[in-house]
PALO-486991 format. One line per field, with one value per residue: x, y, z of N, C-alpha, C in turn. Coordinates in steps of 0.05 Angstrom, whole numbers, plus 32768, in hexadecimal, padded with zeros to 4 digits. Example, Ala and Ser with C-alpha at 12.3 -4.5 7.8 and 13.67 -1.06 7.14 Angstrom:
PALO-486991
nxx <- [8108, 8101]
nyy <- [7F8E, 7FD3]
nzz <- [809C, 808E]
caxx <- [80F6, 8111]
cayy <- [7FA6, 7FEB]
cazz <- [809C, 808F]
cxx <- [8108, 8102]
cyy <- [7FBE, 8001]
czz <- [809C, 809D]
***
This chain:
PALO-486991
nxx <- [7E67, 7E3F, 7E32, 7E61, 7E63, 7E35, 7E44, 7E6E, 7E52, 7E35, 7E5F, 7E71, 7E44, 7E44, 7E74, 7E67, 7E3B, 7E52, 7E75, 7E4F, 7E34, 7E5A, 7E5B, 7E27, 7E2A, 7E4D, 7E2D, 7E05, 7E21, 7E3D, 7E64, 7E77, 7E9D, 7EE1, 7EFD, 7F26, 7F4D, 7F59, 7F6D, 7F9A, 7FBA, 7FC0, 7FDF, 800D, 801F, 802A, 8053, 807A, 8084, 8089, 80A2, 80AA, 80A9, 808C, 805B, 804B, 8046, 801C, 7FF3, 7FEE, 7FE0, 7FB0, 7F91, 7F90, 7F74, 7F43, 7F35, 7F2F, 7F0A, 7EDF, 7ED6, 7EDE, 7EB7, 7E89, 7E6E, 7E78, 7E68, 7E32, 7E1E, 7E28, 7E08, 7DFB, 7E1D, 7DFD, 7DDC, 7DE5, 7E05, 7DE8, 7DBE, 7D8A, 7D73, 7D6B, 7D44, 7D19, 7D25, 7D58, 7D74, 7D73, 7D90, 7DC0, 7DCF, 7DD3, 7DFD, 7E2D, 7E2F, 7E32, 7E63, 7E83, 7E7D, 7E96, 7EC8, 7ED6, 7ED8, 7F04, 7F2C, 7F2A, 7F3D, 7F71, 7F83, 7F81, 7FA9, 7FD5, 7FD6, 7FE0, 8014, 8032, 8028, 8049, 8075, 805E, 8039, 8057, 8065, 8032, 8021, 8048, 803E, 800B, 8018, 8039, 8014, 7FF3, 8018, 8022, 7FF0, 7FEF, 8019, 8004, 7FDB, 7FF4, 800B, 7FDF, 7FC8, 7FA1, 7F6C, 7F5F, 7F24, 7F1C, 7F4A, 7F46, 7F16, 7F27, 7F50, 7F33, 7F0B, 7F2A, 7F45, 7F1B, 7F0A, 7F37, 7F38, 7F07, 7F13, 7F3B, 7F20, 7EFC, 7F21, 7F33, 7F0A, 7F00, 7F03, 7F2A, 7F70, 7FA5, 7FE2, 800F, 8030, 8010, 7FFB, 8023, 8021, 7FEC, 7FF0, 8013, 7FF5, 7FCB, 7FE7, 7FF5, 7FC2, 7FAD, 7FD0, 7FC5, 7F90, 7F92, 7FB4, 7F96, 7F6B, 7F35, 7F44, 7F2A, 7F0C]
nyy <- [7F5D, 7F54, 7F89, 7F97, 7F76, 7F87, 7FBB, 7FB1, 7F9C, 7FC9, 7FE9, 7FC9, 7FCA, 8000, 8007, 7FE6, 8002, 8033, 8022, 800C, 803B, 8056, 8036, 803F, 8076, 8073, 8058, 807E, 80AA, 8092, 808F, 80C0, 80C4, 80C7, 8090, 8074, 809B, 80A7, 8075, 8073, 809C, 8084, 8057, 8072, 8088, 8059, 8045, 806C, 8069, 8033, 801A, 8008, 7FD1, 7FBA, 7FD4, 7FC1, 7F8B, 7F8B, 7FA0, 7F78, 7F4B, 7F5D, 7F5F, 7F29, 7F13, 7F2D, 7F1A, 7EE2, 7EDF, 7EFF, 7F09, 7ED6, 7EB8, 7EC9, 7EF3, 7F27, 7F2C, 7F1F, 7F48, 7F79, 7FA2, 7F9C, 7FC4, 7FFE, 7FFB, 8027, 8068, 8095, 80B4, 80C4, 809F, 8073, 8044, 804A, 8021, 8012, 8041, 8040, 8012, 8022, 804B, 802D, 800C, 802B, 8037, 8006, 7FF4, 801A, 800A, 7FD7, 7FE9, 8005, 7FDA, 7FBF, 7FE4, 7FE1, 7FAD, 7FB4, 7FDA, 7FBB, 7F97, 7FB9, 7FC5, 7F91, 7F8A, 7FA8, 7F8E, 7F60, 7F7A, 7F9B, 7F80, 7F64, 7F91, 7FA3, 7F76, 7F73, 7FA2, 7F96, 7F6A, 7F85, 7FA7, 7F82, 7F6D, 7F9B, 7FA3, 7F75, 7F80, 7FAD, 7F95, 7F77, 7FA0, 7FB9, 7FE6, 801F, 8018, 8038, 804E, 8074, 8072, 803D, 8041, 8065, 8048, 801B, 8033, 8051, 8028, 800D, 8037, 803D, 800B, 800E, 803B, 8026, 7FFF, 8021, 803F, 801B, 801A, 804E, 8077, 809E, 80AB, 8095, 809E, 8067, 8065, 8073, 8047, 802F, 8058, 8053, 801F, 8029, 804C, 8028, 8000, 801E, 802A, 7FF7, 7FE6, 800A, 7FFD, 7FC5, 7FCA, 7FE4, 7FC5, 7FAA, 7F8F, 7F60, 7F37]
nzz <- [81FC, 81D7, 81C9, 81B1, 8184, 8169, 815D, 813A, 810F, 80FF, 80EC, 80C1, 80A1, 8095, 8077, 804B, 8038, 8027, 7FFE, 7FDB, 7FD0, 7FB2, 7F83, 7F72, 7F67, 7F3C, 7F18, 7F0F, 7EFA, 7ED1, 7E96, 7EA1, 7EC8, 7EC6, 7EC4, 7EAA, 7EA3, 7ED9, 7EE9, 7ECA, 7EE1, 7F12, 7F05, 7EF4, 7F25, 7F42, 7F22, 7F2A, 7F62, 7F70, 7F46, 7F01, 7EF4, 7F1E, 7F17, 7EE5, 7EF0, 7F16, 7EF7, 7ECF, 7EEE, 7F04, 7ED5, 7EC8, 7EF3, 7EED, 7EBB, 7EC3, 7EED, 7EE0, 7EA7, 7E8E, 7EA8, 7E92, 7EAA, 7E9D, 7E66, 7E6B, 7E8A, 7E71, 7E45, 7DFE, 7DCC, 7DAD, 7D6D, 7D4D, 7D4C, 7D4C, 7D74, 7D6F, 7D4D, 7D6B, 7D90, 7DCB, 7DEF, 7DDC, 7DE7, 7E1F, 7E29, 7E14, 7E37, 7E66, 7E59, 7E59, 7E8F, 7EA9, 7E95, 7EAE, 7EE3, 7EE2, 7ED5, 7F04, 7F27, 7F12, 7F1E, 7F56, 7F5F, 7F4D, 7F72, 7FA1, 7F98, 7F98, 7FCF, 7FE2, 7FD0, 7FF4, 8025, 8037, 804E, 8073, 8095, 80BF, 80DF, 80F1, 810D, 8134, 8150, 8164, 8186, 81AA, 81C1, 81DC, 8201, 821D, 8235, 8255, 8279, 8292, 82AD, 82D4, 82F1, 8305, 82EC, 82D9, 82AB, 826F, 8256, 822D, 820C, 81FB, 81DE, 81B6, 819C, 8189, 8169, 8143, 8129, 810E, 80ED, 80CC, 80B2, 8096, 8076, 8056, 8036, 801C, 8000, 7FDA, 7FB4, 7FA5, 7F6C, 7F63, 7F5C, 7F89, 7FAE, 7FB2, 7FDF, 8007, 801F, 8043, 806A, 807B, 8091, 80BC, 80DC, 80E7, 8104, 8132, 8146, 8150, 8178, 81A2, 81AA, 81BB, 81E7, 820D, 8219, 8240, 8282, 828E, 8261]
caxx <- [7E6E, 7E29, 7E35, 7E78, 7E5B, 7E22, 7E53, 7E7D, 7E3F, 7E30, 7E77, 7E71, 7E2E, 7E4C, 7E87, 7E59, 7E2A, 7E63, 7E7E, 7E38, 7E2E, 7E6D, 7E51, 7E0F, 7E33, 7E58, 7E16, 7DF7, 7E32, 7E45, 7E7E, 7E80, 7EB4, 7EF8, 7F0B, 7F3F, 7F61, 7F61, 7F7E, 7FB4, 7FC9, 7FC7, 7FF5, 8025, 8028, 8036, 806D, 808D, 808A, 808F, 80B1, 809B, 80A5, 8075, 8042, 8043, 803D, 8002, 7FE0, 7FE9, 7FD1, 7F94, 7F84, 7F8B, 7F5E, 7F2A, 7F2F, 7F26, 7EF4, 7EC8, 7ED1, 7EDB, 7E9F, 7E73, 7E60, 7E7B, 7E57, 7E16, 7E15, 7E2D, 7DF6, 7E09, 7E1D, 7DE7, 7DE3, 7DEC, 7E0D, 7DD4, 7DAC, 7D6F, 7D69, 7D69, 7D2A, 7D1B, 7D33, 7D74, 7D80, 7D77, 7DA7, 7DD9, 7DD6, 7DDC, 7E17, 7E42, 7E30, 7E3C, 7E7F, 7E90, 7E7E, 7EAB, 7EE2, 7EDB, 7EE0, 7F20, 7F3D, 7F2B, 7F50, 7F8C, 7F8B, 7F86, 7FC4, 7FE9, 7FD6, 7FEC, 8031, 803E, 8022, 805E, 8087, 804F, 802B, 8066, 8063, 8018, 8020, 805A, 802F, 7FF6, 8025, 8042, 7FFC, 7FEB, 802C, 801E, 7FD9, 7FF7, 8029, 7FF3, 7FCB, 8005, 8010, 7FC5, 7FC5, 7F86, 7F65, 7F53, 7F0F, 7F1F, 7F5F, 7F3A, 7F03, 7F36, 7F5D, 7F1F, 7EFE, 7F3D, 7F4A, 7F05, 7F0A, 7F4C, 7F2F, 7EF3, 7F21, 7F4A, 7F0D, 7EF2, 7F37, 7F34, 7EF5, 7EFF, 7F11, 7F40, 7F8A, 7FB2, 7FFE, 8013, 803D, 7FFB, 7FF7, 8033, 8016, 7FD4, 7FF9, 801E, 7FDE, 7FBD, 7FF7, 7FF2, 7FA6, 7FAA, 7FDF, 7FB6, 7F77, 7F98, 7FC1, 7F83, 7F54, 7F2F, 7F53, 7F1A, 7EFC]
cayy <- [7F4F, 7F59, 7FA4, 7F98, 7F69, 7F99, 7FD1, 7FA7, 7F99, 7FE4, 7FF1, 7FBA, 7FD5, 801B, 8003, 7FDB, 8017, 8046, 8016, 800B, 8056, 805C, 8029, 804D, 808F, 806C, 8051, 8097, 80BB, 8083, 8095, 80DB, 80C2, 80BE, 807A, 806E, 80B0, 80A3, 805D, 807A, 80AA, 8071, 8048, 8083, 8089, 803F, 8043, 807F, 8062, 8017, 8010, 7FFF, 7FB4, 7FB4, 7FDE, 7FAF, 7F72, 7F8F, 7FA3, 7F5E, 7F39, 7F67, 7F57, 7F0C, 7F0E, 7F37, 7F08, 7EC8, 7EE1, 7F0E, 7F05, 7EB9, 7EAE, 7ED5, 7F08, 7F40, 7F2C, 7F1E, 7F61, 7F91, 7FA2, 7F9E, 7FE0, 8005, 7FF6, 8040, 807D, 80AA, 80AF, 80C9, 8087, 805D, 8041, 8050, 800A, 8014, 8057, 8037, 7FFF, 8032, 8058, 8019, 8000, 803C, 8036, 7FEB, 7FF4, 8029, 7FF9, 7FC3, 7FF7, 800A, 7FC1, 7FBA, 7FF6, 7FD6, 7F96, 7FC0, 7FE6, 7FA6, 7F8C, 7FCC, 7FC0, 7F77, 7F8D, 7FB3, 7F7F, 7F50, 7F8B, 7FAA, 7F6F, 7F60, 7FA8, 7FA4, 7F60, 7F7B, 7FB7, 7F87, 7F5B, 7F99, 7FB0, 7F6D, 7F6C, 7FB3, 7F9D, 7F61, 7F8D, 7FBE, 7F84, 7F70, 7FB9, 7FC3, 8001, 8027, 8015, 8051, 8049, 8087, 8067, 8025, 804A, 8071, 8033, 800B, 8042, 8058, 800F, 8009, 804C, 8037, 7FF5, 8019, 804D, 8016, 7FF4, 8036, 8047, 8008, 801F, 806A, 8078, 80B1, 809E, 809B, 8095, 804D, 8069, 8077, 802D, 802D, 806B, 8046, 8009, 8034, 8054, 8010, 7FF4, 802F, 8027, 7FDC, 7FE5, 8018, 7FED, 7FAD, 7FD1, 7FEE, 7FB3, 7FA5, 7F7A, 7F47, 7F38]
cazz <- [81E3, 81C4, 81BF, 819F, 816A, 815B, 8152, 8123, 80FA, 80F5, 80DD, 80A8, 8090, 808C, 8061, 8034, 802D, 8019, 7FE5, 7FCA, 7FC7, 7F9C, 7F6B, 7F69, 7F5A, 7F21, 7F06, 7F09, 7EE9, 7EB9, 7E8B, 7EA8, 7EDA, 7EB5, 7ED2, 7E9C, 7EAA, 7EF5, 7EEB, 7EBE, 7EF5, 7F27, 7EFB, 7EF4, 7F41, 7F49, 7F14, 7F37, 7F7D, 7F74, 7F30, 7EE9, 7EF4, 7F30, 7F0B, 7ECF, 7EFC, 7F22, 7EE1, 7EC3, 7F01, 7F05, 7EBC, 7EC9, 7F06, 7EE1, 7EA5, 7ECC, 7F00, 7ED5, 7E8B, 7E87, 7EB4, 7E83, 7EB9, 7E8E, 7E4E, 7E73, 7E97, 7E60, 7E2D, 7DE4, 7DC2, 7D9B, 7D51, 7D3F, 7D5E, 7D4A, 7D8A, 7D66, 7D3F, 7D7E, 7D9F, 7DE7, 7DFB, 7DD4, 7DF6, 7E3B, 7E29, 7E0F, 7E50, 7E79, 7E51, 7E63, 7EAC, 7EB0, 7E8F, 7EC3, 7EFB, 7EDF, 7ED7, 7F20, 7F33, 7F09, 7F2E, 7F71, 7F5F, 7F4A, 7F8C, 7FB5, 7F92, 7FA3, 7FEB, 7FE6, 7FCC, 800C, 803D, 8043, 805E, 8088, 80A8, 80D8, 80F0, 80FE, 8121, 814B, 8160, 8173, 819C, 81BE, 81CF, 81EF, 8216, 822E, 8245, 8269, 828D, 82A2, 82BF, 82EB, 8300, 830E, 82E1, 82D2, 828F, 8264, 8241, 8217, 81FA, 81EF, 81C9, 81A1, 818D, 817C, 8154, 812E, 8119, 80FD, 80D9, 80B9, 80A1, 8084, 8063, 8042, 8023, 800B, 7FEE, 7FC4, 7FA0, 7F9C, 7F52, 7F62, 7F62, 7FA2, 7FAE, 7FC0, 7FF8, 801B, 802C, 805C, 807E, 8086, 80A2, 80D4, 80ED, 80F0, 8119, 814A, 8150, 815C, 8191, 81B6, 81B0, 81CA, 8200, 8220, 821C, 825D, 828F, 828C, 8248]
cxx <- [7E58, 7E2B, 7E4C, 7E71, 7E48, 7E30, 7E63, 7E6A, 7E38, 7E47, 7E77, 7E5B, 7E36, 7E60, 7E79, 7E48, 7E3A, 7E6C, 7E67, 7E31, 7E41, 7E64, 7E38, 7E16, 7E3E, 7E41, 7E07, 7E07, 7E3B, 7E61, 7E87, 7E97, 7ECC, 7F08, 7F26, 7F55, 7F6B, 7F74, 7F99, 7FC6, 7FD1, 7FDF, 800F, 8030, 8035, 8051, 8082, 8096, 8093, 80A0, 809F, 8096, 808D, 805B, 8038, 8039, 8021, 7FED, 7FDA, 7FD9, 7FB4, 7F85, 7F7E, 7F74, 7F44, 7F22, 7F23, 7F0D, 7EDB, 7EC2, 7ECD, 7EC3, 7E86, 7E63, 7E61, 7E68, 7E39, 7E0C, 7E17, 7E1A, 7E06, 7E08, 7E06, 7DEF, 7DEB, 7DF4, 7DFA, 7DBE, 7D8F, 7D63, 7D64, 7D4D, 7D2F, 7D2B, 7D51, 7D82, 7D86, 7D8E, 7DC1, 7DE2, 7DE0, 7DF7, 7E2E, 7E45, 7E3A, 7E5A, 7E8F, 7E92, 7E94, 7EC6, 7EE9, 7EE4, 7EFD, 7F33, 7F40, 7F3E, 7F6D, 7F95, 7F91, 7FA1, 7FDA, 7FEC, 7FE5, 800B, 803F, 803C, 8038, 8071, 8078, 8041, 803C, 8065, 8048, 8016, 8031, 804C, 8019, 8001, 802E, 802B, 7FF3, 7FFE, 8028, 8005, 7FDF, 8007, 8017, 7FE1, 7FDB, 800A, 7FF6, 7FC1, 7FA8, 7F82, 7F56, 7F3E, 7F12, 7F34, 7F55, 7F27, 7F12, 7F44, 7F4A, 7F13, 7F11, 7F44, 7F34, 7F04, 7F1F, 7F45, 7F1B, 7F00, 7F2F, 7F37, 7F01, 7F07, 7F39, 7F21, 7EF3, 7F0F, 7F28, 7F5A, 7F95, 7FCF, 8001, 8020, 8029, 7FF6, 8009, 802A, 7FFE, 7FDC, 8004, 8008, 7FCE, 7FCD, 7FF4, 7FD7, 7FA2, 7FB9, 7FD0, 7F9D, 7F7E, 7FA5, 7FAD, 7F69, 7F4E, 7F3F, 7F45, 7F09, 7EE5]
cyy <- [7F54, 7F75, 7FA6, 7F8C, 7F7B, 7FB1, 7FC9, 7FA5, 7FB5, 7FEE, 7FE3, 7FC4, 7FF0, 8019, 7FFA, 7FF1, 802C, 803B, 8014, 8026, 805F, 804F, 8036, 8067, 8089, 8066, 806A, 80A7, 80AD, 808A, 80B2, 80DB, 80B7, 80A8, 8074, 8082, 80AD, 808B, 8062, 8089, 8097, 8060, 8058, 8085, 8070, 803C, 8054, 8075, 8045, 800B, 8006, 7FE1, 7FAD, 7FBD, 7FCB, 7F95, 7F75, 7F92, 7F88, 7F4B, 7F42, 7F5E, 7F39, 7F05, 7F16, 7F24, 7EEE, 7ECA, 7EEE, 7F07, 7EE7, 7EAC, 7EB9, 7EEA, 7F22, 7F41, 7F2C, 7F38, 7F7A, 7F8F, 7FA6, 7FBB, 7FE5, 8001, 8010, 8055, 8095, 80A5, 80B3, 80B1, 8070, 805C, 8048, 803A, 800B, 802A, 804F, 8025, 800D, 8040, 8044, 800E, 8011, 803A, 801B, 7FE9, 8004, 8019, 7FE4, 7FD0, 7FFD, 7FF1, 7FB9, 7FCB, 7FEB, 7FBF, 7FA0, 7FCC, 7FD1, 7F99, 7F9F, 7FC9, 7FA6, 7F79, 7F96, 7FA0, 7F6E, 7F60, 7F98, 7F99, 7F6A, 7F78, 7FA9, 7F8E, 7F67, 7F90, 7FA9, 7F78, 7F6E, 7FA3, 7F9B, 7F6B, 7F84, 7FAF, 7F89, 7F6E, 7F9F, 7FAE, 7F7D, 7F89, 7FC5, 7FE0, 8006, 8024, 802D, 804A, 805C, 807C, 804E, 802D, 8055, 805B, 8022, 801A, 8049, 803F, 800A, 801E, 8046, 8020, 7FFE, 802A, 803D, 800A, 8009, 803F, 8034, 800F, 803C, 806C, 808B, 80A4, 80A6, 8091, 807A, 8050, 806F, 805D, 802A, 8041, 805F, 802F, 8013, 803E, 803D, 8002, 8004, 802B, 800C, 7FDA, 7FF3, 8008, 7FD5, 7FB4, 7FD9, 7FDE, 7FAF, 7F8E, 7F5F, 7F4A, 7F24]
czz <- [81CE, 81B8, 81AB, 8184, 815B, 814F, 813A, 810B, 80EE, 80E4, 80C2, 8096, 8085, 8075, 8048, 8027, 801D, 7FFE, 7FD1, 7FBF, 7FB0, 7F82, 7F60, 7F5C, 7F3F, 7F0E, 7EFE, 7EF5, 7ECF, 7EB0, 7E91, 7EBC, 7EC9, 7EC3, 7EC5, 7EA2, 7EC7, 7EF7, 7EDE, 7ED2, 7F0C, 7F1E, 7EFA, 7F11, 7F49, 7F3B, 7F22, 7F52, 7F81, 7F5C, 7F19, 7EEA, 7F06, 7F24, 7EF5, 7EDB, 7F08, 7F0C, 7ED4, 7ED5, 7F03, 7EEC, 7EBD, 7EDC, 7EFA, 7ECA, 7EAF, 7EDD, 7EF4, 7EB8, 7E84, 7E93, 7EA8, 7E93, 7EAA, 7E76, 7E55, 7E7E, 7E85, 7E48, 7E13, 7DDB, 7DAF, 7D7E, 7D42, 7D54, 7D5E, 7D5F, 7D82, 7D58, 7D52, 7D8A, 7DBC, 7DF6, 7DF5, 7DE3, 7E13, 7E3C, 7E24, 7E28, 7E65, 7E72, 7E5C, 7E81, 7EB6, 7EAB, 7EA4, 7EDD, 7EF9, 7EE0, 7EF3, 7F2E, 7F2B, 7F19, 7F4A, 7F73, 7F5E, 7F64, 7FA1, 7FB1, 7F9B, 7FC1, 7FF2, 7FE2, 7FE5, 8024, 8047, 8055, 8076, 809C, 80C1, 80EA, 80FF, 8113, 8139, 815C, 8170, 818B, 81B2, 81CE, 81E3, 8206, 8229, 8240, 825B, 8280, 829F, 82B4, 82D8, 82FD, 830B, 8305, 82D9, 82B4, 8285, 824F, 8229, 8203, 81ED, 81D9, 81B1, 818F, 817D, 8164, 813D, 811D, 8105, 80E6, 80C4, 80A7, 808D, 806E, 804E, 802E, 8011, 7FF7, 7FD6, 7FAD, 7F97, 7F81, 7F51, 7F69, 7F7D, 7FA1, 7FBD, 7FDB, 800E, 802B, 8045, 8072, 808B, 8099, 80BD, 80E7, 80F7, 8106, 8134, 8157, 815D, 8176, 81A7, 81BE, 81C2, 81E5, 8215, 8221, 8239, 8268, 828D, 8274, 824B]
***
């Protein structure tokens, strides 16, 4: 059990590190990442695959969440430096130049967070239809394990490792997908859920007979 918990902590640290690395990359590149263009392509994909009504609803809910959680709490105004008084960079002081560079990068970070909220809502739209499939796969895996116990079947450590590791990789991939600025087709979510269901079934079916 101690080894299992330590491994889970390593996976959590890995996911957190990758997401943090994405934010650092955005801070370094600043407005060099065309977040608005990527989000436009993402909205087009959602419209084509889920419909214009769904896309509008997701967009509006994302705006409301961002408004209430970020803007109304003054996090946005406190973190974004004021724009420079002039567009002529040569007339700016060193401090103003630094603030000007920071402004573009902070705006890019907030833009990435807005995209992440939008992506989470796309995932949430699919979940009412996909959660029963994942739960059914988990129950089937437990029943398979129970039957193998009564039949005294050999437990495969390789299949257990594969199911455990693939489940963790899929969870990590989902969280990374939320924050990657590049657009992805919403139909990728059902594919992810299908792979998750298969991984969970294999994991639970080949759990040790005695936990």
